[in-house]
C-alpha positions as CSV (number, residue, x, y, z in Angstrom):
1,M,50.4,-45.4,-34.2
2,K,50.9,-42.1,-35.9
3,V,49.3,-38.8,-34.8
4,V,47.7,-36.8,-37.7
5,A,47.9,-33.1,-37.4
6,T,47.5,-30.2,-39.8
7,E,47.2,-26.4,-39.6
8,R,44.6,-26.6,-42.4
9,A,41.9,-27.9,-39.9
10,P,40.9,-26.5,-36.5
11,K,43.2,-27.2,-33.6
12,A,41.7,-29.6,-31.0
13,L,39.6,-27.8,-28.4
14,G,40.7,-30.2,-25.7
15,P,43.1,-33.0,-24.8
16,Y,42.8,-34.9,-28.0
17,S,44.3,-35.2,-31.5
18,Q,42.8,-34.4,-34.9
19,G,43.3,-38.1,-35.6
20,Y,45.4,-41.2,-35.5
21,I,46.5,-43.8,-38.1
22,H,46.8,-47.4,-36.8
23,N,47.4,-50.4,-39.1
24,G,46.6,-48.4,-42.2
25,I,43.3,-47.0,-40.9
26,F,42.7,-43.3,-40.1
27,Y,40.4,-42.5,-37.2
28,S,39.5,-38.8,-37.1
29,A,38.3,-36.7,-34.2
30,G,35.0,-34.9,-34.9
31,Q,35.3,-31.9,-37.2
32,I,33.2,-28.9,-36.4
33,P,32.8,-25.8,-38.7
34,I,35.6,-23.7,-37.4
35,N,37.6,-22.0,-40.2
36,P,41.2,-22.7,-39.2
37,E,42.4,-19.4,-40.9
38,T,40.2,-17.3,-38.7
39,D,39.5,-19.6,-35.8
40,Q,35.8,-18.6,-36.1
41,I,32.5,-20.2,-37.1
42,E,31.8,-18.2,-40.2
43,S,28.2,-19.3,-41.0
44,D,24.9,-19.5,-39.2
45,T,23.4,-21.9,-41.7
46,I,23.5,-25.7,-41.7
47,E,24.6,-25.6,-45.3
48,G,27.5,-23.2,-44.6
49,Q,28.6,-25.1,-41.5
50,T,28.5,-28.4,-43.3
51,E,30.6,-27.0,-46.1
52,Q,33.2,-25.9,-43.6
53,V,33.2,-29.3,-41.8
54,C,33.7,-31.0,-45.2
55,K,36.7,-28.6,-45.9
56,N,38.2,-29.5,-42.5
57,I,37.7,-33.2,-43.2
58,A,39.5,-32.8,-46.6
59,A,42.4,-31.3,-44.8
60,V,42.7,-34.0,-42.1
61,L,42.2,-36.8,-44.8
62,E,45.0,-35.3,-46.8
63,A,47.3,-35.1,-43.8
64,A,46.6,-38.8,-43.2
65,G,47.5,-39.7,-46.8
66,S,43.8,-40.5,-47.5
67,S,40.9,-38.9,-49.3
68,Y,37.1,-38.9,-49.5
69,D,37.0,-42.0,-51.7
70,K,38.8,-44.0,-49.0
71,V,36.3,-43.2,-46.2
72,I,34.8,-46.3,-44.7
73,K,32.4,-44.9,-42.1
74,T,31.2,-41.6,-40.8
75,T,29.4,-40.6,-37.7
76,C,27.4,-37.4,-38.0
77,F,26.0,-35.3,-35.2
78,L,23.3,-32.7,-35.7
79,A,22.0,-30.2,-33.2
80,D,18.6,-30.3,-34.9
81,M,17.2,-33.2,-37.0
82,G,15.2,-30.6,-38.8
83,D,18.5,-29.8,-40.6
84,F,18.9,-33.4,-41.9
85,A,17.8,-32.8,-45.5
86,A,20.0,-29.7,-45.9
87,F,22.9,-31.4,-44.2
88,N,22.5,-34.4,-46.6
89,E,22.6,-32.2,-49.7
90,V,26.0,-30.8,-48.8
91,Y,27.3,-34.1,-47.4
92,A,26.4,-35.9,-50.7
93,K,28.7,-33.6,-52.7
94,Y,31.7,-34.7,-50.8
95,F,31.0,-38.3,-49.8
96,T,30.3,-39.6,-53.3
97,S,31.5,-43.1,-52.5
98,K,28.6,-43.4,-49.9
99,P,30.5,-44.8,-46.9
100,A,28.6,-46.4,-44.1
101,R,27.1,-43.8,-41.8
102,S,25.3,-43.1,-38.6
103,C,23.6,-39.8,-38.0
104,V,22.3,-38.8,-34.6
105,A,20.7,-35.7,-33.0
106,V,22.5,-34.4,-29.9
107,K,21.4,-31.8,-27.4
108,T,24.4,-29.5,-27.9
109,L,27.7,-29.6,-29.8
110,P,30.9,-27.8,-29.0
111,K,30.7,-24.0,-29.5
112,N,27.0,-24.5,-30.2
113,V,27.6,-25.4,-33.8
114,K,24.9,-27.2,-35.9
115,C,26.9,-30.2,-37.0
116,E,30.0,-32.4,-36.4
117,V,31.4,-35.3,-38.4
118,E,34.0,-37.9,-37.5
119,L,35.2,-40.7,-39.7
120,I,37.2,-43.8,-40.3
121,A,39.2,-44.2,-43.6
122,A,41.9,-46.2,-45.2
123,A,45.2,-44.3,-45.0
124,E,48.9,-44.4,-46.0
């Protein structure tokens, strides 16, 4: 197994890694909308937070030797299903290969953000 880590995505908030590669498959930790340059959540909107999550995903995918077109499955967590349509609009700009996906509402996300996305992708 190979640990994936990059300074271009937020550091782990706890005892976990940004991701792992095992047998050519990348498993990411959930990405939340923290800007790694400022260590802050810079938007209050679901659209802005989803954009930052997708930028963070791009960084960990690149660090894993992968890309958006190699994503197999995502799991999306929303703090409010009322944000589903707006989340999807931003998500669709990045996940153009339409990987398999689950999307669930949760009571609370870390740092009280509006969304989090984890994924599985082909890698190196």
